[in-house]
C-alpha positions as a Markdown table, in Angstrom:
| # | Residue | x | y | z |
|---|---|---|---|---|
| 1 | Met | 20.9 | 15.8 | -12.6 |
| 2 | Lys | 19.1 | 15.3 | -15.9 |
| 3 | Leu | 16.9 | 12.2 | -16.6 |
| 4 | Ser | 19.1 | 11.3 | -19.5 |
| 5 | Asn | 22.2 | 11.2 | -17.4 |
| 6 | Leu | 20.7 | 8.9 | -14.8 |
| 7 | Thr | 22.8 | 5.5 | -14.4 |
| 8 | Leu | 21.1 | 2.4 | -12.9 |
| 9 | Ser | 22.6 | -0.6 | -11.5 |
| 10 | Thr | 21.1 | -4.2 | -11.6 |
| 11 | Pro | 22.5 | -6.1 | -8.6 |
| 12 | Tyr | 19.8 | -8.7 | -8.7 |
| 13 | Leu | 21.2 | -9.9 | -12.1 |
| 14 | Ser | 24.3 | -10.9 | -10.4 |
| 15 | Leu | 22.1 | -14.0 | -9.1 |
| 16 | Asp | 21.7 | -17.1 | -10.9 |
| 17 | Pro | 19.2 | -16.8 | -13.9 |
| 18 | Ile | 16.6 | -18.9 | -12.2 |
| 19 | Phe | 15.8 | -15.9 | -10.3 |
| 20 | Tyr | 14.6 | -13.8 | -13.3 |
| 21 | His | 14.0 | -13.5 | -16.9 |
| 22 | Glu | 15.7 | -10.7 | -18.9 |
| 23 | Val | 13.0 | -9.2 | -21.2 |
| 24 | Ala | 12.6 | -5.9 | -22.9 |
| 25 | Pro | 9.5 | -3.6 | -22.4 |
| 26 | Ala | 6.9 | -3.8 | -25.2 |
| 27 | Pro | 5.9 | -0.2 | -26.1 |
| 28 | Leu | 2.2 | 1.1 | -26.3 |
| 29 | Lys | 0.8 | 2.8 | -29.2 |
| 30 | Asn | 1.0 | 6.6 | -29.1 |
| 31 | Pro | 1.7 | 7.1 | -25.4 |
| 32 | Lys | 0.4 | 10.1 | -23.5 |
| 33 | Leu | 1.9 | 11.3 | -20.3 |
| 34 | Val | -1.0 | 11.5 | -17.7 |
| 35 | Ser | 0.9 | 12.7 | -14.6 |
| 36 | His | 4.5 | 12.7 | -13.1 |
| 37 | Asn | 5.3 | 13.0 | -9.4 |
| 38 | Leu | 7.8 | 15.6 | -8.7 |
| 39 | Glu | 8.3 | 14.3 | -5.0 |
| 40 | Ala | 9.2 | 10.9 | -6.3 |
| 41 | Ile | 11.5 | 12.4 | -9.0 |
| 42 | Lys | 13.5 | 13.9 | -6.2 |
| 43 | Leu | 14.1 | 10.5 | -4.7 |
| 44 | Leu | 16.2 | 9.6 | -7.7 |
| 45 | Gly | 18.4 | 12.7 | -7.3 |
| 46 | Leu | 16.8 | 14.4 | -10.2 |
| 47 | Asp | 16.1 | 18.0 | -10.6 |
| 48 | Pro | 12.3 | 18.5 | -11.1 |
| 49 | Asn | 13.0 | 21.9 | -12.8 |
| 50 | Asp | 15.1 | 20.3 | -15.5 |
| 51 | Leu | 13.0 | 17.3 | -16.4 |
| 52 | Asn | 12.4 | 16.6 | -20.0 |
| 53 | Leu | 8.8 | 15.2 | -20.2 |
| 54 | Thr | 9.3 | 13.7 | -23.7 |
| 55 | Glu | 12.3 | 11.8 | -22.3 |
| 56 | Leu | 10.0 | 10.7 | -19.3 |
| 57 | Glu | 7.3 | 9.6 | -21.6 |
| 58 | Lys | 9.6 | 7.5 | -23.6 |
| 59 | Leu | 11.3 | 6.0 | -20.6 |
| 60 | Leu | 7.8 | 4.7 | -19.4 |
| 61 | Asn | 7.0 | 3.3 | -22.8 |
| 62 | Gly | 10.3 | 1.5 | -22.9 |
| 63 | Thr | 11.7 | 3.3 | -26.0 |
| 64 | Leu | 14.4 | 5.0 | -24.0 |
| 65 | Gln | 16.6 | 3.0 | -21.7 |
| 66 | Phe | 18.6 | 4.3 | -18.8 |
| 67 | Lys | 22.3 | 3.8 | -18.8 |
| 68 | Gly | 23.3 | 0.5 | -17.1 |
| 69 | Ser | 19.7 | -0.6 | -17.2 |
| 70 | Arg | 19.1 | -4.4 | -18.2 |
| 71 | Pro | 15.3 | -4.9 | -17.9 |
| 72 | Tyr | 14.1 | -8.2 | -16.2 |
| 73 | Ala | 11.2 | -9.8 | -14.6 |
| 74 | Met | 11.4 | -11.5 | -11.3 |
| 75 | Cys | 10.4 | -15.1 | -10.4 |
| 76 | Tyr | 8.4 | -16.0 | -7.4 |
| 77 | Ala | 5.5 | -18.2 | -6.2 |
| 78 | Gly | 2.9 | -17.6 | -3.6 |
| 79 | His | -0.3 | -18.6 | -1.7 |
| 80 | Gln | -3.4 | -17.2 | -3.5 |
| 81 | Phe | -6.4 | -17.3 | -1.3 |
| 82 | Gly | -4.9 | -19.8 | 0.9 |
| 83 | Tyr | -3.8 | -22.2 | -2.2 |
| 84 | Tyr | -0.3 | -22.4 | -3.0 |
| 85 | Val | 0.7 | -21.7 | -6.6 |
| 86 | Gln | 4.1 | -23.0 | -7.7 |
| 87 | Arg | 5.3 | -20.3 | -10.1 |
| 88 | Leu | 3.8 | -16.7 | -10.5 |
| 89 | Gly | 6.5 | -14.0 | -11.0 |
| 90 | Asp | 6.3 | -10.6 | -12.7 |
| 91 | Gly | 3.6 | -11.4 | -15.3 |
| 92 | Arg | 3.1 | -7.6 | -16.3 |
| 93 | Ala | 6.1 | -6.0 | -14.4 |
| 94 | Ile | 9.5 | -5.3 | -15.8 |
| 95 | Asn | 12.4 | -4.1 | -13.6 |
| 96 | Leu | 14.7 | -1.4 | -15.1 |
| 97 | Gly | 17.4 | -1.5 | -12.1 |
| 98 | Ser | 18.1 | 0.6 | -9.1 |
| 99 | Val | 19.5 | 4.1 | -8.0 |
| 100 | Lys | 19.8 | 5.6 | -4.6 |
| 101 | Gly | 18.3 | 2.7 | -3.0 |
| 102 | Trp | 15.2 | 2.6 | -5.2 |
| 103 | Asn | 14.4 | -0.2 | -7.6 |
| 104 | Leu | 12.6 | 1.1 | -10.7 |
| 105 | Gln | 9.7 | -1.0 | -12.2 |
| 106 | Leu | 7.2 | -0.7 | -15.1 |
| 107 | Lys | 4.0 | -2.1 | -14.6 |
| 108 | Gly | 1.8 | -2.9 | -17.6 |
| 109 | Ser | 4.9 | -3.1 | -20.0 |
| 110 | Gly | 4.2 | -6.3 | -21.8 |
| 111 | Gln | 4.6 | -10.1 | -21.3 |
| 112 | Thr | 7.3 | -11.9 | -19.5 |
| 113 | Arg | 8.0 | -15.6 | -19.0 |
| 114 | Tyr | 5.8 | -15.4 | -15.9 |
| 115 | Ser | 2.9 | -13.8 | -17.6 |
| 116 | Arg | 1.0 | -17.3 | -17.8 |
| 117 | Gln | -2.1 | -16.6 | -20.1 |
| 118 | Gly | -2.0 | -12.9 | -19.4 |
| 119 | Asp | -1.3 | -10.1 | -21.8 |
| 120 | Gly | 1.2 | -8.4 | -19.6 |
| 121 | Arg | -0.6 | -5.1 | -19.8 |
| 122 | Ala | -2.2 | -2.8 | -17.4 |
| 123 | Val | -5.3 | -0.5 | -18.0 |
| 124 | Leu | -5.6 | 3.2 | -17.4 |
| 125 | Arg | -8.1 | 2.6 | -14.7 |
| 126 | Ser | -5.9 | 0.3 | -12.5 |
| 127 | Ser | -2.8 | 2.4 | -13.3 |
| 128 | Ile | -4.5 | 5.6 | -12.0 |
| 129 | Arg | -5.7 | 3.8 | -8.8 |
| 130 | Glu | -2.1 | 2.5 | -8.2 |
| 131 | Tyr | -0.3 | 5.7 | -9.0 |
| 132 | Leu | -2.6 | 7.9 | -6.6 |
| 133 | Met | -2.9 | 5.3 | -3.9 |
| 134 | Ser | 0.9 | 4.7 | -3.5 |
| 135 | Glu | 1.2 | 8.5 | -3.0 |
| 136 | Ala | -1.9 | 8.5 | -0.6 |
| 137 | Met | -0.5 | 5.9 | 1.7 |
| 138 | Tyr | 3.0 | 8.0 | 1.5 |
| 139 | Gly | 1.0 | 11.1 | 2.5 |
| 140 | Leu | -0.6 | 9.2 | 5.5 |
| 141 | Gly | 2.9 | 8.1 | 6.6 |
| 142 | Ile | 2.2 | 4.4 | 5.9 |
| 143 | Pro | 5.1 | 2.5 | 4.3 |
| 144 | Thr | 4.5 | 1.9 | 0.5 |
| 145 | Ser | 6.1 | 1.6 | -2.9 |
| 146 | Arg | 6.1 | 5.1 | -4.6 |
| 147 | Ala | 4.8 | 6.0 | -8.2 |
| 148 | Leu | 6.8 | 8.4 | -10.4 |
| 149 | Ala | 4.7 | 8.6 | -13.5 |
| 150 | Ile | 2.0 | 7.2 | -15.6 |
| 151 | Ile | 1.3 | 7.0 | -19.3 |
| 152 | Ser | -2.0 | 6.3 | -21.2 |
| 153 | Ser | -2.1 | 5.1 | -24.8 |
| 154 | Asp | -4.2 | 4.6 | -27.8 |
| 155 | Glu | -3.7 | 0.7 | -27.4 |
| 156 | Lys | -6.8 | -1.1 | -26.5 |
| 157 | Val | -6.6 | -3.9 | -23.7 |
| 158 | Ala | -9.4 | -6.4 | -22.9 |
| 159 | Arg | -10.6 | -6.6 | -19.4 |
| 160 | Glu | -14.3 | -6.4 | -18.4 |
| 161 | Arg | -14.4 | -4.2 | -21.3 |
| 162 | Trp | -12.0 | -2.7 | -23.8 |
| 163 | Glu | -9.9 | 0.0 | -22.1 |
| 164 | His | -6.7 | 2.0 | -22.7 |
| 165 | Gly | -3.5 | 0.5 | -22.0 |
| 166 | Ala | -1.2 | 2.2 | -19.5 |
| 167 | Ile | 1.9 | 1.9 | -17.8 |
| 168 | Val | 3.1 | 3.0 | -14.2 |
| 169 | Leu | 6.7 | 3.5 | -13.1 |
| 170 | Arg | 6.8 | 2.7 | -9.6 |
| 171 | Leu | 9.6 | 2.6 | -7.0 |
| 172 | Ala | 10.4 | 0.4 | -4.0 |
| 173 | Pro | 13.4 | -0.2 | -1.9 |
| 174 | Ser | 13.0 | -4.0 | -2.7 |
| 175 | Trp | 10.4 | -6.0 | -4.8 |
| 176 | Ile | 11.2 | -9.3 | -2.9 |
| 177 | Arg | 8.2 | -10.9 | -1.5 |
| 178 | Phe | 7.2 | -13.6 | 0.9 |
| 179 | Gly | 6.5 | -15.7 | -2.4 |
| 180 | Ser | 10.1 | -15.2 | -3.4 |
| 181 | Phe | 11.3 | -17.4 | -0.8 |
| 182 | Glu | 8.3 | -19.9 | -1.1 |
| 183 | Tyr | 9.3 | -20.6 | -4.7 |
| 184 | Phe | 12.9 | -21.7 | -3.8 |
| 185 | Phe | 11.7 | -23.6 | -0.6 |
| 186 | His | 8.9 | -25.6 | -2.4 |
| 187 | Thr | 11.2 | -26.4 | -5.3 |
| 188 | Asn | 13.8 | -27.7 | -2.7 |
| 189 | Arg | 16.5 | -25.2 | -4.0 |
| 190 | His | 17.9 | -24.4 | -0.5 |
| 191 | Lys | 21.2 | -23.2 | -1.9 |
| 192 | Glu | 19.2 | -20.5 | -3.9 |
| 193 | Leu | 16.8 | -20.0 | -0.8 |
| 194 | Glu | 19.9 | -19.0 | 1.0 |
| 195 | Thr | 21.4 | -16.9 | -1.8 |
| 196 | Leu | 18.0 | -15.0 | -1.9 |
| 197 | Ala | 18.1 | -14.4 | 2.0 |
| 198 | Asp | 21.6 | -13.0 | 1.6 |
| 199 | Phe | 20.7 | -10.8 | -1.1 |
| 200 | Leu | 17.7 | -9.3 | 0.9 |
| 201 | Leu | 19.9 | -9.1 | 4.0 |
| 202 | His | 22.5 | -6.9 | 2.3 |
| 203 | Glu | 19.9 | -4.8 | 0.2 |
| 204 | Ser | 17.5 | -4.2 | 2.9 |
| 205 | Phe | 18.7 | -5.0 | 6.3 |
| 206 | Pro | 22.4 | -4.2 | 6.2 |
| 207 | Glu | 22.6 | -3.7 | 10.0 |
| 208 | Phe | 22.1 | -7.3 | 10.6 |
| 209 | Val | 25.1 | -8.5 | 8.4 |
| 210 | Gly | 27.5 | -10.2 | 10.6 |
| 211 | Val | 25.3 | -10.5 | 13.5 |
| 212 | Glu | 24.7 | -13.9 | 15.2 |
| 213 | Asp | 21.7 | -15.7 | 13.5 |
| 214 | Pro | 21.3 | -13.0 | 10.7 |
| 215 | Tyr | 18.4 | -14.7 | 9.0 |
| 216 | Leu | 16.4 | -15.1 | 12.3 |
| 217 | Thr | 17.1 | -11.4 | 13.3 |
| 218 | Met | 15.9 | -10.4 | 9.7 |
| 219 | Phe | 12.8 | -12.6 | 10.0 |
| 220 | Gly | 12.1 | -10.9 | 13.4 |
| 221 | Ser | 12.2 | -7.4 | 11.7 |
| 222 | Ile | 9.9 | -8.5 | 9.0 |
| 223 | Val | 7.5 | -9.8 | 11.7 |
| 224 | Lys | 7.5 | -6.6 | 13.5 |
| 225 | Arg | 7.3 | -4.4 | 10.2 |
| 226 | Thr | 4.4 | -6.5 | 9.0 |
| 227 | Ala | 2.4 | -6.3 | 12.2 |
| 228 | Glu | 3.1 | -2.5 | 12.4 |
| 229 | Leu | 2.0 | -2.0 | 8.9 |
| 230 | Ile | -1.2 | -3.7 | 9.2 |
| 231 | Ala | -2.0 | -1.9 | 12.3 |
| 232 | Gln | -1.5 | 1.4 | 10.2 |
| 233 | Trp | -3.9 | 0.1 | 7.7 |
| 234 | Gln | -6.5 | -0.6 | 10.2 |
| 235 | Ser | -6.1 | 2.6 | 12.0 |
| 236 | Val | -7.2 | 4.4 | 8.6 |
| 237 | Gly | -9.7 | 1.9 | 7.6 |
| 238 | Phe | -7.7 | 0.5 | 4.7 |
| 239 | Asn | -8.6 | -2.8 | 3.2 |
| 240 | His | -5.9 | -4.1 | 0.8 |
| 241 | Gly | -8.1 | -6.6 | -0.8 |
| 242 | Val | -5.6 | -9.2 | -2.0 |
| 243 | Met | -3.3 | -10.2 | 0.8 |
| 244 | Asn | -1.7 | -13.2 | -1.1 |
| 245 | Thr | 1.7 | -14.1 | -0.1 |
| 246 | Asp | 3.1 | -12.9 | -3.5 |
| 247 | Asn | 1.7 | -9.3 | -2.7 |
| 248 | Met | 3.3 | -9.4 | 0.7 |
| 249 | Ser | 6.6 | -7.3 | 0.8 |
| 250 | Ala | 9.5 | -8.9 | 2.5 |
| 251 | Ile | 10.5 | -5.3 | 3.8 |
| 252 | Gly | 7.0 | -4.7 | 5.4 |
| 253 | Ile | 5.7 | -2.0 | 2.9 |
| 254 | Thr | 2.4 | -1.8 | 1.0 |
| 255 | Ile | 2.6 | -3.2 | -2.5 |
| 256 | Asp | 0.5 | -4.4 | -5.5 |
| 257 | Tyr | -2.4 | -2.1 | -5.3 |
| 258 | Gly | -5.4 | -3.8 | -6.8 |
| 259 | Pro | -9.0 | -4.0 | -5.5 |
| 260 | Phe | -8.1 | -1.8 | -2.4 |
| 261 | Ala | -10.5 | 0.6 | -0.7 |
| 262 | Phe | -10.5 | 3.0 | 2.1 |
| 263 | Met | -13.7 | 2.3 | 3.9 |
| 264 | Asp | -16.6 | 4.7 | 3.8 |
| 265 | Thr | -19.3 | 3.7 | 6.4 |
| 266 | Phe | -17.3 | 1.7 | 8.9 |
| 267 | Glu | -18.2 | -2.1 | 8.5 |
| 268 | Ser | -15.8 | -4.5 | 10.3 |
| 269 | Asp | -16.4 | -7.3 | 7.9 |
| 270 | Tyr | -16.1 | -5.1 | 4.9 |
| 271 | Ile | -14.7 | -7.0 | 1.6 |
| 272 | Cys | -13.5 | -4.7 | -1.2 |
| 273 | Asn | -12.7 | -7.5 | -3.5 |
| 274 | His | -15.8 | -9.2 | -5.0 |
| 275 | Thr | -13.7 | -12.2 | -6.0 |
| 276 | Asp | -13.1 | -12.8 | -2.4 |
| 277 | Thr | -16.4 | -14.5 | -1.8 |
| 278 | Gln | -15.4 | -16.0 | 1.5 |
| 279 | Gly | -14.2 | -12.9 | 3.0 |
| 280 | Arg | -10.6 | -14.1 | 3.6 |
| 281 | Tyr | -9.3 | -10.6 | 3.0 |
| 282 | Ser | -12.0 | -8.7 | 4.6 |
| 283 | Tyr | -10.8 | -5.5 | 6.8 |
| 284 | Asn | -11.4 | -7.5 | 10.0 |
| 285 | Asn | -9.3 | -10.5 | 8.9 |
| 286 | Gln | -6.2 | -8.5 | 7.7 |
| 287 | Pro | -4.4 | -8.9 | 11.0 |
| 288 | Arg | -5.1 | -12.6 | 11.2 |
| 289 | Ile | -4.0 | -13.0 | 7.5 |
| 290 | Gly | -0.7 | -11.0 | 8.1 |
| 291 | Tyr | 0.1 | -13.7 | 10.7 |
| 292 | Trp | -1.0 | -16.5 | 8.5 |
| 293 | Asn | 1.4 | -15.1 | 5.7 |
| 294 | Leu | 4.3 | -14.7 | 8.1 |
| 295 | Glu | 3.8 | -18.4 | 9.0 |
| 296 | Arg | 4.3 | -19.4 | 5.3 |
| 297 | Leu | 7.5 | -17.2 | 5.2 |
| 298 | Ala | 8.6 | -18.9 | 8.4 |
| 299 | His | 8.1 | -22.3 | 6.9 |
| 300 | Ala | 10.0 | -21.1 | 3.8 |
| 301 | Leu | 12.9 | -20.1 | 5.8 |
| 302 | Ser | 13.1 | -23.3 | 7.9 |
| 303 | Pro | 15.9 | -24.8 | 5.9 |
| 304 | Leu | 18.1 | -21.7 | 7.3 |
| 305 | Val | 16.8 | -21.2 | 10.7 |
| 306 | Thr | 15.3 | -23.9 | 13.1 |
| 307 | Pro | 11.5 | -23.6 | 13.2 |
| 308 | Glu | 11.5 | -23.3 | 16.9 |
| 309 | Lys | 13.6 | -20.1 | 16.7 |
| 310 | Leu | 11.3 | -18.8 | 14.0 |
| 311 | Lys | 8.2 | -19.6 | 15.9 |
| 312 | Thr | 9.7 | -17.5 | 18.9 |
| 313 | Glu | 9.9 | -14.5 | 16.7 |
| 314 | Leu | 6.5 | -15.0 | 14.9 |
| 315 | Asp | 4.8 | -15.3 | 18.4 |
| 316 | Arg | 5.7 | -11.5 | 19.0 |
| 317 | Tyr | 3.4 | -10.6 | 16.0 |
| 318 | Gly | 0.4 | -10.0 | 18.3 |
| 319 | Asp | 2.1 | -7.9 | 20.7 |
| 320 | Tyr | 3.7 | -5.9 | 17.8 |
| 321 | Phe | 0.4 | -5.3 | 16.3 |
| 322 | Thr | -1.6 | -4.5 | 19.5 |
| 323 | Thr | 1.0 | -2.0 | 20.7 |
| 324 | Arg | 1.2 | -0.1 | 17.4 |
| 325 | Leu | -2.5 | -0.1 | 16.8 |
| 326 | Met | -3.2 | 1.2 | 20.4 |
| 327 | Glu | -0.6 | 3.9 | 19.9 |
| 328 | Leu | -2.3 | 5.0 | 16.7 |
| 329 | Leu | -5.9 | 5.0 | 17.9 |
| 330 | Arg | -4.9 | 7.0 | 21.1 |
| 331 | Ala | -3.4 | 9.6 | 19.0 |
| 332 | Lys | -6.5 | 9.5 | 16.8 |
| 333 | Leu | -8.6 | 10.4 | 19.9 |
| 334 | Gly | -6.1 | 12.9 | 21.3 |
| 335 | Leu | -5.3 | 10.8 | 24.4 |
| 336 | Asp | -1.6 | 11.9 | 25.6 |
| 337 | Thr | -0.9 | 9.1 | 27.9 |
| 338 | Pro | -2.1 | 5.4 | 28.0 |
| 339 | His | -4.7 | 4.2 | 30.6 |
| 340 | Glu | -5.7 | 0.7 | 31.3 |
| 341 | Asn | -9.4 | 1.3 | 30.3 |
| 342 | Asp | -8.6 | 2.7 | 26.8 |
| 343 | Ser | -9.1 | -0.7 | 25.1 |
| 344 | Asp | -12.7 | -0.5 | 26.4 |
| 345 | Leu | -13.2 | 2.9 | 25.3 |
| 346 | Leu | -12.0 | 2.1 | 21.7 |
| 347 | Arg | -13.9 | -1.0 | 21.3 |
| 348 | Ala | -17.1 | 0.9 | 22.3 |
| 349 | Leu | -16.4 | 3.5 | 19.7 |
| 350 | Phe | -15.8 | 0.9 | 16.9 |
| 351 | Thr | -19.2 | -0.8 | 17.8 |
| 352 | Leu | -21.1 | 2.5 | 17.8 |
| 353 | Met | -19.3 | 3.5 | 14.5 |
| 354 | Glu | -20.7 | 0.4 | 13.0 |
| 355 | Asn | -24.0 | 0.3 | 14.5 |
| 356 | Gly | -24.6 | 4.1 | 13.6 |
| 357 | Arg | -23.3 | 3.6 | 10.0 |
| 358 | Ile | -20.6 | 6.3 | 10.7 |
| 359 | Asp | -18.2 | 7.4 | 7.8 |
| 360 | Met | -14.8 | 6.8 | 9.5 |
| 361 | Thr | -12.7 | 9.6 | 8.3 |
| 362 | Pro | -15.0 | 12.6 | 8.5 |
| 363 | Phe | -15.9 | 11.5 | 12.0 |
| 364 | Phe | -12.5 | 11.4 | 13.2 |
| 365 | Arg | -11.7 | 14.7 | 11.5 |
| 366 | Thr | -14.7 | 16.3 | 13.3 |
| 367 | Leu | -13.7 | 14.7 | 16.5 |
| 368 | Ser | -10.2 | 16.5 | 16.1 |
| 369 | Arg | -12.0 | 19.7 | 16.7 |
| 370 | Tyr | -14.4 | 18.7 | 19.5 |
| 371 | Asp | -14.6 | 21.2 | 22.5 |
| 372 | Gly | -17.8 | 19.9 | 24.2 |
| 373 | Asn | -20.2 | 20.8 | 21.5 |
| 374 | Arg | -21.7 | 17.5 | 20.0 |
| 375 | Asp | -24.2 | 18.9 | 17.5 |
| 376 | Thr | -21.9 | 18.3 | 14.3 |
| 377 | Leu | -20.7 | 14.7 | 15.6 |
| 378 | Leu | -24.4 | 13.6 | 16.4 |
| 379 | Ser | -25.3 | 14.6 | 12.8 |
| 380 | Leu | -22.8 | 12.1 | 11.4 |
| 381 | Thr | -24.5 | 8.9 | 13.0 |
| 382 | Leu | -27.9 | 7.0 | 12.9 |
| 383 | Ala | -27.4 | 6.0 | 16.6 |
| 384 | Pro | -27.1 | 9.4 | 18.4 |
| 385 | Asn | -28.0 | 8.1 | 21.8 |
| 386 | Gln | -25.2 | 5.6 | 21.8 |
| 387 | Leu | -22.8 | 8.2 | 20.4 |
| 388 | Asn | -23.9 | 10.6 | 23.3 |
| 389 | Glu | -23.3 | 7.9 | 25.9 |
| 390 | Trp | -19.7 | 7.3 | 24.4 |
| 391 | Leu | -18.9 | 10.9 | 24.4 |
| 392 | Asp | -19.8 | 11.1 | 28.3 |
| 393 | Gln | -17.0 | 8.3 | 28.6 |
| 394 | Tyr | -14.8 | 10.4 | 26.3 |
| 395 | Asp | -15.2 | 13.5 | 28.2 |
| 396 | Glu | -14.1 | 11.7 | 31.3 |
| 397 | Arg | -11.1 | 10.2 | 29.6 |
| 398 | Leu | -10.1 | 13.6 | 28.3 |
| 399 | Ser | -10.1 | 14.9 | 31.7 |
| 400 | Leu | -7.0 | 12.7 | 32.3 |
| 401 | Asn | -4.9 | 14.4 | 29.7 |
| 402 | Ser | -2.1 | 16.7 | 30.6 |
| 403 | Ser | -2.2 | 18.7 | 27.6 |
| 404 | Ser | -4.5 | 21.7 | 26.7 |
| 405 | Val | -7.6 | 21.4 | 24.5 |
| 406 | Glu | -5.7 | 23.6 | 21.9 |
| 407 | Lys | -2.7 | 21.2 | 21.8 |
| 408 | Arg | -5.0 | 18.3 | 21.6 |
| 409 | His | -6.9 | 19.7 | 18.6 |
| 410 | Gln | -3.5 | 20.5 | 16.8 |
| 411 | Gln | -2.1 | 16.9 | 17.4 |
| 412 | Met | -5.5 | 15.5 | 16.3 |
| 413 | Leu | -5.6 | 17.4 | 13.0 |
| 414 | Arg | -2.0 | 16.2 | 12.3 |
| 415 | Thr | -3.2 | 12.7 | 12.9 |
| 416 | Asn | -6.6 | 12.3 | 11.4 |
| 417 | Pro | -6.6 | 13.2 | 7.6 |
| 418 | Lys | -9.2 | 15.5 | 6.1 |
| 419 | Tyr | -8.8 | 13.7 | 2.9 |
| 420 | Ile | -8.5 | 10.0 | 1.9 |
| 421 | Leu | -8.8 | 8.7 | -1.8 |
| 422 | Lys | -12.1 | 6.8 | -1.5 |
| 423 | Asn | -13.0 | 4.8 | -4.4 |
| 424 | Tyr | -15.6 | 7.1 | -5.7 |
| 425 | Ile | -13.3 | 9.9 | -5.9 |
| 426 | Leu | -10.6 | 7.8 | -7.8 |
| 427 | Gln | -13.6 | 6.8 | -10.1 |
| 428 | Glu | -14.1 | 10.4 | -11.0 |
| 429 | Ala | -10.5 | 10.9 | -11.9 |
| 430 | Ile | -10.7 | 7.7 | -13.9 |
| 431 | Glu | -13.7 | 8.6 | -15.9 |
| 432 | Ala | -12.2 | 12.1 | -16.8 |
| 433 | Ala | -9.0 | 10.6 | -17.8 |
| 434 | Glu | -10.6 | 7.9 | -20.0 |
| 435 | Lys | -11.9 | 11.1 | -22.0 |
| 436 | Gly | -8.5 | 12.6 | -22.0 |
| 437 | Asp | -8.9 | 15.0 | -19.2 |
| 438 | Phe | -6.0 | 14.3 | -16.8 |
| 439 | Ser | -6.5 | 17.4 | -14.6 |
| 440 | Leu | -8.2 | 15.6 | -11.8 |
| 441 | Val | -5.6 | 13.0 | -11.5 |
| 442 | Asn | -3.0 | 15.9 | -10.9 |
| 443 | Asp | -5.3 | 17.5 | -8.4 |
| 444 | Leu | -5.7 | 14.2 | -6.5 |
| 445 | Leu | -2.1 | 13.7 | -6.4 |
| 446 | Lys | -1.8 | 16.8 | -4.5 |
| 447 | Leu | -4.4 | 15.8 | -2.0 |
| 448 | Ala | -2.9 | 12.3 | -1.6 |
| 449 | Gln | 0.5 | 13.8 | -0.7 |
| 450 | Asn | -0.9 | 16.3 | 1.8 |
| 451 | Pro | -4.0 | 14.8 | 3.2 |
| 452 | Tyr | -3.9 | 16.9 | 6.4 |
| 453 | Asp | -4.1 | 20.1 | 4.8 |
| 454 | Glu | -7.4 | 22.2 | 4.2 |
| 455 | His | -7.3 | 22.2 | 0.3 |
| 456 | Glu | -10.7 | 24.3 | 0.5 |
| 457 | Leu | -11.5 | 23.9 | -3.1 |
| 458 | Phe | -11.8 | 20.3 | -2.7 |
| 459 | Asp | -14.0 | 20.2 | 0.4 |
| 460 | Arg | -16.5 | 18.3 | -1.5 |
| 461 | Tyr | -14.2 | 15.3 | -1.1 |
| 462 | Ala | -13.8 | 15.6 | 2.6 |
| 463 | Gly | -17.4 | 14.8 | 3.6 |
| 464 | Ile | -19.5 | 11.8 | 3.9 |
| 465 | Thr | -19.6 | 9.4 | 0.8 |
| 466 | Pro | -22.7 | 9.7 | -1.2 |
| 467 | Pro | -25.0 | 6.8 | -0.3 |
| 468 | Glu | -24.8 | 5.3 | -3.9 |
| 469 | His | -21.0 | 5.0 | -3.7 |
| 470 | Lys | -20.5 | 3.6 | -0.2 |
| 471 | Asn | -18.2 | 0.5 | 0.3 |
| 472 | Leu | -18.1 | -0.6 | -3.3 |
| 473 | Lys | -16.5 | -4.0 | -4.3 |
| 474 | Leu | -13.9 | -4.1 | -7.1 |
| 475 | Ser | -12.4 | -6.6 | -9.3 |
| 476 | Cys | -8.8 | -8.0 | -9.3 |
| 477 | Ser | -8.2 | -6.0 | -12.5 |
| 478 | Ser | -8.8 | -2.8 | -10.6 |
């Protein structure tokens, strides 16, 4: 199917107008297509070989509209850094409609009713980061929104400095957030709260329609998905940076990429967002904040389900998180069956990674080829004696495996990525793109989507992060 033949539907607009604001995208000056993602294009049933790039550029810039599209922004509230904000909403994102289970949204496409004092724009820097990181998370098998294409422009947008305005076309099965429910709960609109719950149920949890206590069952699934999502973040050293309830997906996927980071040197209390002066959203705090945010969602759903029942589902969060994290970490170590002392082995590993200033990703990738020779691993740490002691324990633990060394290596190489998009790598692509060279953005897209492959031409990105670029902090405009 050609892009021009795609027809969208807008089921969200069947709700009362209090849920949204119909608003047209505001085009940027002299748009330029930076990159397009063939894998995401296929999700919409389009033929990548029959793609009109001029049409795609116009679509992102809001000068071409899909059949059936009625652009709109969504209303929601949220807890930001622990404090409730009564109305937020899509301040710089405009929804186009949905097709094949994907909701299309332009980010950076102009002001809406919910922009408050904002300009409704996004800049090239932050747009490249979201575009590539969405696909990097997908490549790692972590539930996420997707990104289809990105444009830059000659329009200047003021952030910490003047920057190029840009727009990303992103996709998600749902854009409903924890904060969407909070808005209607805190304004005592319980009828609309139930309407929203019914909409989410039919859109994203159709298997629960008609069951006893469908809202409770749906909440239980959200608890499980959120816990397992954050376990996946922790397993790869991902720090979201802004886990406000308006940035938490009601279907348990990663959304709203701002001052995120994949950790370089392992630091349990790493904070990637320099606005987060108290460390609320540090790497170590993410599991706790996930629970806290779910408590806010449970409170918002309390007019529909008794708090006691919601608390029963919420109390399963810890088990869901721990079980999934242990599965992931055992896989990273190549342990084919669980044993009772595995948690001790893992705690010791993360302690030595912190003490030895170990760069997490290259360490696990190197460990994926471990055959008893320790030289390369020992070169990655400032605490070689501590690592030697841990490797003694690891050797003993590996003796309990039933699989061969070769099979362990194969499994670990499929589990521990060679490439993650660290912030210094993204910054290289951003600086080139700001000068009009988009080639590295497209190269990194390939790395993002295939992080376990060798990509020998890009080996420089698989090693230890240069010291001057380690564990940077970024702003909320990133």
